[in-house]
C-alpha positions as a Markdown table, in Angstrom:
| # | Residue | x | y | z |
|---|---|---|---|---|
| 1 | Met | -0.1 | 0.3 | 0.2 |
| 2 | Gln | 1.5 | 3.6 | -0.9 |
| 3 | Arg | 0.5 | 6.5 | 1.5 |
| 4 | Asp | -0.3 | 8.8 | -1.8 |
| 5 | His | -2.6 | 6.0 | -2.6 |
| 6 | Val | -4.9 | 7.4 | 1.1 |
| 7 | Val | -7.1 | 9.5 | 0.9 |
| 8 | Pro | -7.7 | 11.7 | 4.8 |
| 9 | Phe | -12.0 | 12.5 | 5.4 |
| 10 | Ser | -12.8 | 14.2 | 8.8 |
| 11 | Phe | -15.7 | 13.3 | 10.1 |
| 12 | Asp | -16.9 | 16.5 | 12.6 |
| 13 | Leu | -19.7 | 14.3 | 14.8 |
| 14 | Ser | -21.3 | 17.4 | 16.3 |
| 15 | Leu | -22.3 | 17.6 | 12.4 |
| 16 | Leu | -23.4 | 14.3 | 12.3 |
| 17 | Val | -25.3 | 14.1 | 15.4 |
| 18 | Gln | -27.0 | 17.6 | 14.9 |
| 19 | Arg | -27.8 | 15.8 | 11.4 |
| 20 | Ser | -28.5 | 12.7 | 12.3 |
| 21 | Val | -30.4 | 13.5 | 15.2 |
| 22 | Ala | -32.2 | 16.5 | 14.7 |
| 23 | Ser | -30.0 | 18.3 | 18.3 |
| 24 | Leu | -29.0 | 21.2 | 18.3 |
| 25 | Tyr | -26.2 | 19.8 | 21.6 |
| 26 | Ser | -23.1 | 18.6 | 20.7 |
| 27 | His | -23.7 | 16.0 | 22.9 |
| 28 | Leu | -23.3 | 12.4 | 21.9 |
| 29 | Val | -25.3 | 9.6 | 24.4 |
| 30 | Thr | -27.3 | 6.6 | 24.1 |
| 31 | Arg | -26.5 | 4.3 | 21.4 |
| 32 | Pro | -29.0 | 5.1 | 19.0 |
| 33 | Thr | -27.7 | 8.2 | 18.8 |
| 34 | Gly | -24.1 | 6.6 | 18.5 |
| 35 | Ala | -25.6 | 4.3 | 15.6 |
| 36 | Ala | -27.8 | 6.5 | 13.5 |
| 37 | Ile | -23.3 | 8.6 | 13.7 |
| 38 | Arg | -21.9 | 5.1 | 12.7 |
| 39 | Leu | -24.2 | 4.5 | 9.9 |
| 40 | Gly | -23.3 | 8.0 | 8.5 |
| 41 | Ile | -19.4 | 7.5 | 8.6 |
| 42 | Glu | -19.8 | 4.1 | 6.9 |
| 43 | Thr | -22.1 | 5.4 | 4.4 |
| 44 | Gln | -19.7 | 7.9 | 2.9 |
| 45 | Ile | -16.7 | 5.7 | 3.6 |
| 46 | Gly | -18.6 | 3.0 | 1.2 |
| 47 | Glu | -19.0 | 6.7 | -1.1 |
| 48 | Ile | -15.0 | 7.2 | -1.4 |
| 49 | Gly | -13.9 | 3.7 | -2.9 |
| 50 | Thr | -10.3 | 3.9 | -1.6 |
| 51 | Val | -9.0 | 3.5 | 0.7 |
| 52 | Cys | -9.4 | 6.3 | 4.0 |
| 53 | Leu | -8.1 | 7.3 | 6.7 |
| 54 | Ser | -11.2 | 8.5 | 8.0 |
| 55 | Val | -10.9 | 11.7 | 11.2 |
| 56 | Leu | -13.2 | 11.5 | 13.7 |
| 57 | Asp | -12.8 | 15.3 | 14.9 |
| 58 | Phe | -14.4 | 15.4 | 18.9 |
| 59 | Thr | -13.0 | 19.0 | 18.4 |
| 60 | Gln | -16.9 | 20.5 | 19.3 |
| 61 | Val | -17.9 | 17.3 | 21.1 |
| 62 | Val | -19.4 | 18.3 | 24.7 |
| 63 | Val | -20.0 | 15.2 | 26.1 |
| 64 | Leu | -20.0 | 11.1 | 25.3 |
| 65 | Asp | -21.3 | 8.7 | 26.9 |
| 66 | Phe | -19.7 | 5.3 | 26.9 |
| 67 | Ser | -22.8 | 3.2 | 25.0 |
| 68 | Cys | -22.4 | 5.9 | 22.2 |
| 69 | Ala | -18.3 | 5.6 | 22.5 |
| 70 | Asp | -19.0 | 2.1 | 21.8 |
| 71 | Glu | -21.2 | 2.1 | 19.1 |
| 72 | Val | -19.3 | 5.4 | 16.9 |
| 73 | Val | -15.9 | 4.0 | 17.9 |
| 74 | Ala | -15.5 | 0.3 | 18.9 |
| 75 | Lys | -18.2 | -1.0 | 16.5 |
| 76 | Leu | -16.4 | 1.4 | 13.2 |
| 77 | Ile | -13.1 | -0.3 | 14.5 |
| 78 | Gln | -14.6 | -3.8 | 14.6 |
| 79 | Arg | -16.3 | -3.2 | 11.4 |
| 80 | Tyr | -13.0 | -2.1 | 9.7 |
| 81 | Ala | -10.4 | -4.6 | 11.4 |
| 82 | Ala | -12.2 | -7.9 | 10.4 |
| 83 | Asn | -11.2 | -9.3 | 7.6 |
| 84 | Asp | -15.1 | -8.8 | 5.6 |
| 85 | Arg | -14.6 | -5.5 | 6.1 |
| 86 | Pro | -17.2 | -3.4 | 3.2 |
| 87 | Ala | -14.1 | -0.6 | 2.0 |
| 88 | Asp | -10.3 | -0.4 | 3.9 |
| 89 | Ala | -10.5 | 2.1 | 6.4 |
| 90 | Tyr | -8.3 | 3.7 | 9.0 |
| 91 | Phe | -9.3 | 5.9 | 12.1 |
| 92 | Val | -7.3 | 8.5 | 13.9 |
| 93 | Ala | -9.3 | 10.4 | 16.8 |
| 94 | Arg | -8.7 | 14.7 | 16.8 |
| 95 | Gly | -9.3 | 16.9 | 19.5 |
| 96 | Leu | -10.0 | 14.1 | 22.2 |
| 97 | Gly | -10.2 | 15.7 | 25.8 |
| 98 | Glu | -10.1 | 13.8 | 28.9 |
| 99 | Gln | -14.1 | 13.7 | 28.5 |
| 100 | His | -13.7 | 11.9 | 25.8 |
| 101 | Arg | -10.4 | 9.9 | 26.7 |
| 102 | Asp | -11.9 | 7.5 | 29.0 |
| 103 | Pro | -14.8 | 6.8 | 27.4 |
| 104 | Ile | -13.0 | 5.5 | 24.3 |
| 105 | Asp | -9.8 | 4.1 | 26.0 |
| 106 | Glu | -13.0 | 1.8 | 28.3 |
| 107 | Val | -14.5 | 0.7 | 25.4 |
| 108 | Leu | -11.3 | 0.0 | 23.7 |
| 109 | Leu | -9.8 | -1.9 | 26.0 |
| 110 | Arg | -13.7 | -3.3 | 26.9 |
| 111 | His | -13.4 | -4.9 | 23.4 |
| 112 | Asp | -9.3 | -5.9 | 22.5 |
| 113 | Leu | -9.2 | -2.6 | 20.0 |
| 114 | Ala | -6.8 | 0.1 | 19.9 |
| 115 | Leu | -7.0 | 3.6 | 18.2 |
| 116 | Val | -5.0 | 6.5 | 17.5 |
| 117 | Ala | -5.9 | 9.9 | 19.1 |
| 118 | Glu | -4.6 | 13.2 | 19.3 |
| 119 | Val | -6.1 | 14.2 | 22.8 |
| 120 | Glu | -5.4 | 17.7 | 24.0 |
| 121 | Gly | -2.7 | 17.6 | 20.6 |
| 122 | Lys | -0.5 | 14.9 | 20.9 |
| 123 | Phe | -1.0 | 12.0 | 19.6 |
| 124 | Leu | -1.4 | 8.3 | 21.5 |
| 125 | Leu | -1.6 | 4.6 | 21.3 |
| 126 | Leu | -5.3 | 4.8 | 23.3 |
| 127 | Gly | -7.2 | 1.2 | 23.7 |
| 128 | Ser | -5.4 | -2.3 | 23.9 |
| 129 | Ala | -1.6 | -3.1 | 23.2 |
| 130 | Asp | 1.9 | -4.8 | 24.6 |
| 131 | Pro | 4.4 | -2.8 | 25.9 |
| 132 | Leu | 6.1 | -4.0 | 22.3 |
| 133 | Glu | 3.5 | -2.7 | 20.4 |
| 134 | Arg | 3.3 | 0.8 | 22.1 |
| 135 | Ala | 7.4 | 0.7 | 22.0 |
| 136 | Ala | 7.4 | 0.0 | 18.6 |
| 137 | Trp | 4.3 | 2.9 | 17.8 |
| 138 | Asn | 6.4 | 5.4 | 19.2 |
| 139 | Val | 9.4 | 5.0 | 17.3 |
| 140 | Leu | 7.3 | 5.5 | 14.5 |
| 141 | Gln | 4.9 | 8.0 | 15.6 |
| 142 | Ser | 8.5 | 10.0 | 16.1 |
| 143 | Ala | 10.0 | 9.4 | 12.7 |
| 144 | Thr | 6.4 | 8.9 | 10.2 |
| 145 | Arg | 8.4 | 6.0 | 8.9 |
| 146 | Gly | 10.8 | 3.3 | 9.4 |
| 147 | Glu | 11.8 | 0.0 | 8.0 |
| 148 | Thr | 11.6 | -3.2 | 11.0 |
| 149 | Ala | 15.5 | -3.4 | 11.3 |
| 150 | Asp | 15.8 | 0.3 | 11.9 |
| 151 | Ile | 12.4 | 0.5 | 14.9 |
| 152 | Ala | 13.7 | -3.0 | 16.4 |
| 153 | Ala | 17.3 | -0.9 | 17.5 |
| 154 | Ala | 15.8 | 1.6 | 18.8 |
| 155 | Ile | 14.0 | 0.2 | 21.1 |
| 156 | Ala | 16.6 | -2.2 | 21.5 |
| 157 | Ala | 14.6 | -5.5 | 21.0 |
| 158 | His | 15.3 | -8.3 | 18.5 |
| 159 | His | 14.5 | -8.0 | 15.2 |
| 160 | Ala | 11.8 | -11.0 | 15.1 |
| 161 | Asp | 9.5 | -10.0 | 18.2 |
| 162 | Val | 9.0 | -6.1 | 16.0 |
| 163 | Ala | 8.5 | -7.6 | 13.5 |
| 164 | Ala | 6.1 | -9.5 | 14.7 |
| 165 | Ala | 4.3 | -6.5 | 16.9 |
| 166 | Leu | 4.2 | -4.6 | 13.7 |
| 167 | Asp | 2.4 | -7.0 | 12.0 |
| 168 | Arg | -0.3 | -7.2 | 14.5 |
| 169 | Leu | -0.1 | -3.3 | 14.8 |
| 170 | Ala | -1.0 | -3.0 | 10.9 |
| 171 | Thr | -3.6 | -5.8 | 11.3 |
| 172 | Arg | -5.2 | -3.9 | 14.1 |
| 173 | Arg | -5.1 | -0.8 | 11.6 |
| 174 | Val | -2.7 | 1.6 | 13.9 |
| 175 | Ile | -0.3 | 2.2 | 11.3 |
| 176 | Leu | 0.7 | 1.5 | 7.6 |
| 177 | Arg | 2.0 | -1.5 | 5.8 |
| 178 | Gly | 4.1 | -0.1 | 2.6 |
| 179 | Gly | 3.0 | -2.8 | 0.7 |
| 180 | Thr | 2.9 | -6.3 | 0.3 |
| 181 | Gly | 6.8 | -7.4 | 1.5 |
| 182 | Ser | 7.1 | -4.1 | 3.1 |
| 183 | Thr | 9.3 | -4.2 | 5.8 |
| 184 | Ala | 8.0 | -0.1 | 5.5 |
| 185 | Phe | 5.8 | 1.0 | 7.5 |
| 186 | Tyr | 4.0 | 5.0 | 8.3 |
| 187 | Ser | 2.2 | 6.0 | 10.8 |
| 188 | Leu | -1.3 | 7.2 | 11.1 |
| 189 | Thr | -0.4 | 11.2 | 11.6 |
| 190 | Ala | 1.8 | 11.1 | 8.4 |
| 191 | Leu | -1.2 | 10.2 | 6.2 |
| 192 | Leu | -2.7 | 13.6 | 7.4 |
| 193 | Pro | -3.3 | 16.9 | 5.6 |
| 194 | Ala | -1.0 | 19.6 | 6.9 |
Protein backbone atom coordinates (compact mmCIF):
# COMPACT_ATOMS: atom_id res chain seq x y z
CA MET A 1 0.00 0.00 0.00
CA GLN A 2 1.43 3.37 -0.95
CA ARG A 3 0.75 6.27 1.36
CA ASP A 4 -0.17 8.57 -1.55
CA HIS A 5 -3.13 6.27 -2.32
CA VAL A 6 -4.77 7.03 1.03
CA VAL A 7 -7.49 9.69 1.03
CA PRO A 8 -7.93 11.59 4.33
CA PHE A 9 -11.60 12.23 5.14
CA SER A 10 -12.75 14.13 8.21
CA PHE A 11 -16.01 13.63 10.10
CA ASP A 12 -17.08 16.43 12.43
CA LEU A 13 -19.05 14.38 14.94
CA SER A 14 -20.86 17.40 16.39
CA LEU A 15 -22.29 18.20 12.93
CA LEU A 16 -23.15 14.57 12.32
CA VAL A 17 -25.13 14.38 15.56
CA GLN A 18 -27.06 17.51 14.59
CA ARG A 19 -27.89 16.04 11.16
CA SER A 20 -28.50 12.47 12.29
CA VAL A 21 -30.68 13.03 15.33
CA ALA A 22 -31.85 16.63 14.81
CA SER A 23 -30.26 17.84 18.02
CA LEU A 24 -28.95 21.34 18.61
CA TYR A 25 -26.47 20.02 21.16
CA SER A 26 -23.09 18.42 20.61
CA HIS A 27 -23.81 15.57 23.02
CA LEU A 28 -23.00 12.04 21.95
CA VAL A 29 -25.17 10.05 24.29
CA THR A 30 -27.30 6.90 23.88
CA ARG A 31 -26.83 3.90 21.61
CA PRO A 32 -29.38 5.07 19.01
CA THR A 33 -27.48 8.34 18.58
CA GLY A 34 -24.19 6.46 18.22
CA ALA A 35 -25.70 4.00 15.74
CA ALA A 36 -27.09 6.83 13.60
CA ILE A 37 -23.70 8.57 13.51
CA ARG A 38 -21.87 5.32 12.74
CA LEU A 39 -24.22 4.52 9.86
CA GLY A 40 -23.67 8.01 8.44
CA ILE A 41 -19.89 7.54 8.61
CA GLU A 42 -20.08 4.07 7.05
CA THR A 43 -22.18 5.42 4.18
CA GLN A 44 -19.68 8.17 3.43
CA ILE A 45 -16.72 5.78 3.64
CA GLY A 46 -18.48 3.48 1.17
CA GLU A 47 -18.88 6.38 -1.27
CA ILE A 48 -15.16 7.22 -1.24
CA GLY A 49 -14.27 4.00 -3.07
CA THR A 50 -10.58 3.94 -2.14
CA VAL A 51 -8.38 3.54 0.93
CA CYS A 52 -9.29 6.28 3.37
CA LEU A 53 -8.01 7.66 6.62
CA SER A 54 -11.15 8.63 8.51
CA VAL A 55 -10.59 11.40 11.01
CA LEU A 56 -13.18 11.36 13.79
CA ASP A 57 -13.23 14.95 15.02
CA PHE A 58 -14.42 15.31 18.62
CA THR A 59 -13.37 18.96 18.96
CA GLN A 60 -16.90 20.34 19.30
CA VAL A 61 -18.35 17.35 21.18
CA VAL A 62 -19.26 18.43 24.70
CA VAL A 63 -20.45 15.12 26.18
CA LEU A 64 -19.61 11.54 25.18
CA ASP A 65 -21.02 8.60 27.12
CA PHE A 66 -19.81 4.99 27.13
CA SER A 67 -22.70 3.60 25.07
CA CYS A 68 -22.18 6.16 22.30
CA ALA A 69 -18.40 5.61 22.34
CA ASP A 70 -19.09 1.89 21.97
CA GLU A 71 -21.50 2.43 19.05
CA VAL A 72 -19.38 4.96 17.17
CA VAL A 73 -15.75 4.15 17.93
CA ALA A 74 -15.60 0.47 18.86
CA LYS A 75 -18.09 -0.77 16.27
CA LEU A 76 -16.46 1.26 13.47
CA ILE A 77 -13.03 -0.13 14.30
CA GLN A 78 -14.36 -3.69 14.62
CA ARG A 79 -16.15 -3.50 11.28
CA TYR A 80 -13.19 -2.12 9.33
CA ALA A 81 -10.59 -4.30 11.05
CA ALA A 82 -12.46 -7.47 10.08
CA ASN A 83 -11.27 -9.54 7.14
CA ASP A 84 -14.63 -9.00 5.41
CA ARG A 85 -14.59 -5.21 5.88
CA PRO A 86 -16.78 -3.26 3.45
CA ALA A 87 -14.00 -0.77 2.61
CA ASP A 88 -10.34 -0.16 3.37
CA ALA A 89 -10.57 2.46 6.14
CA TYR A 90 -8.27 3.52 8.95
CA PHE A 91 -9.32 5.75 11.85
CA VAL A 92 -7.72 8.57 13.83
CA ALA A 93 -9.56 10.52 16.52
CA ARG A 94 -8.80 14.22 16.84
CA GLY A 95 -9.65 16.87 19.37
CA LEU A 96 -10.08 14.58 22.35
CA GLY A 97 -10.22 16.04 25.81
CA GLU A 98 -10.18 14.12 29.06
CA GLN A 99 -13.99 13.95 28.97
CA HIS A 100 -13.72 11.91 25.74
CA ARG A 101 -10.66 9.86 26.56
CA ASP A 102 -12.09 7.82 29.43
CA PRO A 103 -15.15 6.44 27.58
CA ILE A 104 -13.17 5.79 24.39
CA ASP A 105 -10.27 4.11 26.17
CA GLU A 106 -12.68 1.98 28.21
CA VAL A 107 -14.57 0.64 25.18
CA LEU A 108 -11.33 0.01 23.30
CA LEU A 109 -9.93 -2.01 26.21
CA ARG A 110 -13.20 -3.90 26.63
CA HIS A 111 -13.13 -5.01 22.98
CA ASP A 112 -9.32 -5.46 22.74
CA LEU A 113 -9.04 -2.66 20.15
CA ALA A 114 -6.62 0.22 19.62
CA LEU A 115 -6.96 3.69 18.12
CA VAL A 116 -4.59 6.52 17.27
CA ALA A 117 -5.95 9.63 18.97
CA GLU A 118 -4.97 13.25 19.43
CA VAL A 119 -5.49 14.05 23.10
CA GLU A 120 -4.95 17.67 24.04
CA GLY A 121 -2.61 18.22 21.09
CA LYS A 122 -0.52 15.05 21.40
CA PHE A 123 -1.02 11.82 19.43
CA LEU A 124 -1.31 8.68 21.57
CA LEU A 125 -2.14 5.04 21.07
CA LEU A 126 -5.29 4.40 23.07
CA GLY A 127 -6.75 1.04 24.00
CA SER A 128 -5.18 -2.35 24.03
CA ALA A 129 -1.50 -2.86 23.11
CA ASP A 130 1.32 -4.75 24.76
CA PRO A 131 4.52 -2.93 25.84
CA LEU A 132 6.49 -3.94 22.72
CA GLU A 133 3.66 -2.79 20.42
CA ARG A 134 3.51 0.55 22.27
CA ALA A 135 7.27 1.00 22.05
CA ALA A 136 7.28 0.22 18.31
CA TRP A 137 4.28 2.52 17.74
CA ASN A 138 6.00 5.36 19.63
CA VAL A 139 9.17 5.06 17.54
CA LEU A 140 7.17 4.97 14.32
CA GLN A 141 5.03 7.88 15.47
CA SER A 142 8.13 9.99 16.04
CA ALA A 143 9.76 8.98 12.75
CA THR A 144 6.49 8.93 10.69
CA ARG A 145 8.04 6.16 8.52
CA GLY A 146 10.33 3.34 9.51
CA GLU A 147 11.81 0.02 8.51
CA THR A 148 11.43 -2.93 10.85
CA ALA A 149 15.21 -3.16 11.44
CA ASP A 150 15.46 0.53 12.36
CA ILE A 151 12.53 0.33 14.77
CA ALA A 152 14.02 -2.81 16.38
CA ALA A 153 17.35 -1.03 16.82
CA ALA A 154 15.68 2.07 18.30
CA ILE A 155 13.96 0.06 21.03
CA ALA A 156 16.78 -2.49 21.46
CA ALA A 157 14.53 -5.47 20.77
CA HIS A 158 14.89 -8.58 18.60
CA HIS A 159 14.07 -8.03 14.96
CA ALA A 160 11.62 -10.95 14.81
CA ASP A 161 9.73 -9.75 17.89
CA VAL A 162 9.43 -6.22 16.50
CA ALA A 163 8.38 -7.54 13.09
CA ALA A 164 5.59 -9.52 14.77
CA ALA A 165 4.54 -6.47 16.85
CA LEU A 166 4.43 -4.27 13.73
CA ASP A 167 2.38 -6.92 11.92
CA ARG A 168 -0.12 -6.93 14.80
CA LEU A 169 -0.32 -3.13 14.77
CA ALA A 170 -0.88 -3.13 11.00
CA THR A 171 -3.57 -5.82 11.35
CA ARG A 172 -5.22 -3.68 14.03
CA ARG A 173 -5.00 -0.77 11.56
CA VAL A 174 -3.13 1.69 13.78
CA ILE A 175 -0.17 1.84 11.38
CA LEU A 176 0.06 1.41 7.62
CA ARG A 177 2.28 -1.18 5.94
CA GLY A 178 4.33 0.23 3.05
CA GLY A 179 3.13 -2.49 0.65
CA THR A 180 2.89 -6.25 0.22
CA GLY A 181 6.04 -7.84 1.56
CA SER A 182 7.45 -4.46 2.58
CA THR A 183 9.32 -3.98 5.84
CA ALA A 184 8.43 -0.27 5.83
CA PHE A 185 5.60 1.14 7.91
CA TYR A 186 3.97 4.56 8.24
CA SER A 187 2.34 6.19 11.21
CA LEU A 188 -1.27 7.12 10.46
CA THR A 189 -0.57 10.72 11.45
CA ALA A 190 1.96 10.94 8.60
CA LEU A 191 -1.02 10.54 6.26
CA LEU A 192 -2.94 13.49 7.70
CA PRO A 193 -3.02 16.67 5.64
CA ALA A 194 -0.54 19.30 6.81
